[in-house]
N, C-alpha and C positions, 0 to 999 in steps of 0.2 A: 241451472244457471246458463243463460244464453246471452252472450255479449257479442254484438255486431259492431265492428269498427269500420267506418267509412272514411276514406281520405279523398279530398277533392283537389284535383289538379296536381297531385304529386303521389309518389309511392313511399310509404312508411317503411323504415327499417324494422327488422324483426325485434331488435331491442326495444324500440318504441312500442310496438304492439304488445310485447310481453309485459312491459311496464304498465300500460293502460289496462290490460287484462287483469293483472294482479291488483291494481288499485281499485278498479271498478268491482272486481270480485269481492273485495273486502266489504263493500257496501251491502252485499247480500246477507252478511252476517248480522247486520243491524235490524233487519226486518224480514219476516217470512212472507210479507205481502208483495215483495218485489218479484216480478215474473221474468223480466228481461232488461237488458241495458243496451242502448243504442248510442254509439259515440261517433261524432263527426269532427274531423280535423280539417281545418282550412287555413290557407295562407291569405292574409289580407293584402291588398295591393297598395297599402299606404307606404310612405317613405320612412316611417318610424321603425325602430327596431322591434317594438312590441307588435308584431304582425302575425303571430301564431294564435289561432282561435280554436278552442276546444268547447264543444257542445255535448252535453250528456243528457239523455232522456231515459228515465227509469220507468218502465211500464209497471203500473200498479193498478189494481181494480179501482174503478172510479176515475180519478184524475191522475194523469201521469205527473211525475216530478221532473223538472227541467232546470238546467243551469247552463250558463255560458260565460266563459272568461277568456280574456285576451292577455298574452304575456310575451316575453322575449323567447321562451322555449315552449315546446309542446308539453314537456314534463311539468314545468311551472304552471302552465295554464290548466293542465289536468289536475294537479294538486289543489289549486284554488277552486276548481269546479267541484271536486270531491268534497271539499270542506263546506261549500254552499249546499250541496246535496245532503250532507250529514245533518245540517241544521234543519233542512226540510223534512228529513226522515224523523228526527226527534219531534218536530211539531206534529207530524202525522201520527206518531205513536201516542203522543199526549192527547190528541184529538180523539183517537180510537178508544183510549182508556176512559175519557170523559163520557163517551157515548154509552159504553157498557155499564 
């Protein structure tokens, strides 16, 4: 399990990186096909409070899985992104079962 967390224009606290590592690590239990996870955290320059962006790319053979969400907190954006990726993983597993 290789999870790479990249922060753009800020430094993340250890609590945030631990939270993200735990949540993304849980996705590896859903499928053996996942090779690695790449997380990008960004601050949007908008005037709204929902300016935290989380992007997660899961490296799988064939096409990678990708989701991006924006929220008031990085934790909230991460949770929403994880939920979107769980749906994509379920679709991928269903697709692989139908091929076999």
